[in-house]
N, C-alpha and C positions, 0 to 999 in steps of 0.2 A: 533499468530493471532492478528491483529490490531483491533481497535474499530469499523472500518467500517465493517469488516467481521462479528463481533459479532452482530452489529445492523442489518445487512442483514439477519443473521440467525434468529434473534428474530422476524423480520418482516415476514419472511417466515413461521415461526412456528405459529404466530398469524393468518396469512392468512389461514392456513390450519386447525385451530381449529374450533370446532363446535360452532355455534352461537345460543343463546337462543332467539327464536322468537315465541311467542304464541299470536295468534289473533283468538280465537276459539269461536264458538257458537254451542251448541249441547245439547244432552240429555243423562241422565244416568238412569239406572234401578238399584235399590239398595235393599239389604237385611238388614233392620235395626235391632237394638237390640230389644229383646222381653221381657227380664226379667225386673221387676219393683218392687219398694217398694211403699207402700201407707200408708196414714193416713186418716181415715174416721172420720169426726166430725159431729155429729148430733145436736149440740147445747148444749147437756147436758153431753156428754162424747165423748171420742175419742179412736179409736183403730187403731193399726198399724200392718202391716204384709208384706209379700212378695208374689208375684204371677208372672204369665207370660202370654203373648199372644202367638198366633201361626199363621202360614201362613202369616207372615208379608212381605210386599213388598212396595217399594216406587219408585217414579219417580221424577226427577228434570230436569228443562230446564233452561239454562242460558249461561253465557259467561265467558271467562277467558282471561286476557290480561297481557302480560309481559312488563316490563319497563327496560330491560337490555340495556346498551349502545351498540352502533354499534360495532360489533366485540367481545363483551363479551360473554362468555359461561355460565354465571350465572347472576341472577339479581332478583329483586322483582317481584312478580306476585300477581295480584288482580283478584277477581271474584265475581259474584253475580248470584243468581239463585232463581227460584221459585220451591219449593219442596212440595211433598205431600206423606204421608205414611198411609197405611191402614193395620190393623191386625185384626184377629178374636180372640174372647175370648172363651176359652173352655166351652162347655155347652150352648153356645148361647150368642151373643153379639159382639161388635166390638169396635175398637179404630181407630180414624182418626185424623190426624194432618196435617195442611198446614202452610207453613211459607215462609218468605223471608230469604234467607241464604246468608251471605257474607263470603268470604274467603280472607285471606291475608297470604303470605308466601314467600318462596324463591325457585327458580328453577335452575336446572343445566342441560345443554345440554350435554349428553354423547357422541353423535355423530350427524350426520345429520338426523337420524331417531328416536332416542330415547332421552327422557328427563325425569327427576324425579323432583317432587315437594314435599316440606314439607310445610303444611299449617295449620294455625289455622282457625277455623270457628265459626260463631255465627248465630243461627237462631232465629227468633222471629215471632210468629204467633198465631194460634188458634187451639184448640183441642176439641174433643168430645168423650165421653165414654158412651157406652150403654151396659147394661146387661139385658138379657131377664129374665122375670119372670118364676118361677117354683114352683108349689105347693103353700105354704104359702108365698113364697118370691115374692114380686111385682117387676115388671120391674123397672129399674133405668136408668136415663139419666142425664148427666151433661155436661156442656160446660165451657170453660174458655181459658185463655192464656197459652202459652208455651214459654219457653226460653231454647235454646239448644246450649250450647257451645261444642266444641270438637277439635280434632286434627286429621290430616290424612296425609298419604303418597300417592302420585299419580304417576303412570307410564304412560307416553304418548308415543304412537307409531305412527309416521307419516307414514301411509301406502302409501300415495301419497303426493304430495305437497299441496293438498286441503283437504284430509280426514285424521282424527286422531282417533285412538282407545285408550281408557283409561281404566285403572284398578285402583281402589281405595280401601284402607283399612284404617280404623281409629277407634277412640274411641269417643263415644257420651255420654253426660251427660245431659239429658233433664229433666226439672222440669216444671210441670203444676199444676195450681190451678184451680179446676173445681167446679162449683156451680150447685147443683141439687135441686130438690124440697124438699127433706127431709134431705139431708146431703151434706156437702162439702167434696171434696176429694183433697188431695195433693198427687201427683203421681210423682215418679222419675224413669225415664227410663235410664238405663246405660248399656254400653257394646260395643262390637265390631260391626261395620257396614262395609259392603263391597259393591262395586258397579262396574259395567262395563258401558261404554258409548261410543258414537260415536259423533264426532264433525266435523264441516266444518271450515276449516282455511280460514279466509277472505283474508289474504295476508301473505306472508312470508317475507315481508320487515321489517327491523329493526325499532325500535321506533324513533331513531334519525339518520339522515343522516349527516355524517361528511365529 
């Protein structure tokens, strides 16, 4: 086999390979982590422990864009979204957080319909904790900032050329410092988070036309 034949085979193989093209705007519904560690500081002493929320649900709205070269089946992927999570505290109370979340990672096109992504993420925003009063225990409310790094794997299914369904599983490690009337709380939420979503693909053209 001469070099011309080899080059022709290589070109044919490249032409038939799946191409990574992601130009998506969409929304996800997620089940965030509920277990948390805390430290309560009332100015004279501090106490630590572990607890958990329940009935947690979240939503995010944003976009994701790939930067693979024309013809490449893998490449860098960037995304940004607005996200909000809400959970109930057993016995009365709630947790709420909202944040701007950025993602950066790498994507692989498995074929014309499926792609997988490995992403690191970082969220920055605000949080609020409320606990209802009961008996001699007064109600408590605190607000503050939250920082949430994490990592996740994403499966994308292009149902049509314009609509994409996604499934996400990852690990989050959120830290919040909350200030209340009588005590401050440092709270760490960590654990597995899963999500499903739907997105509109603006275009399926590659990033660069060569």
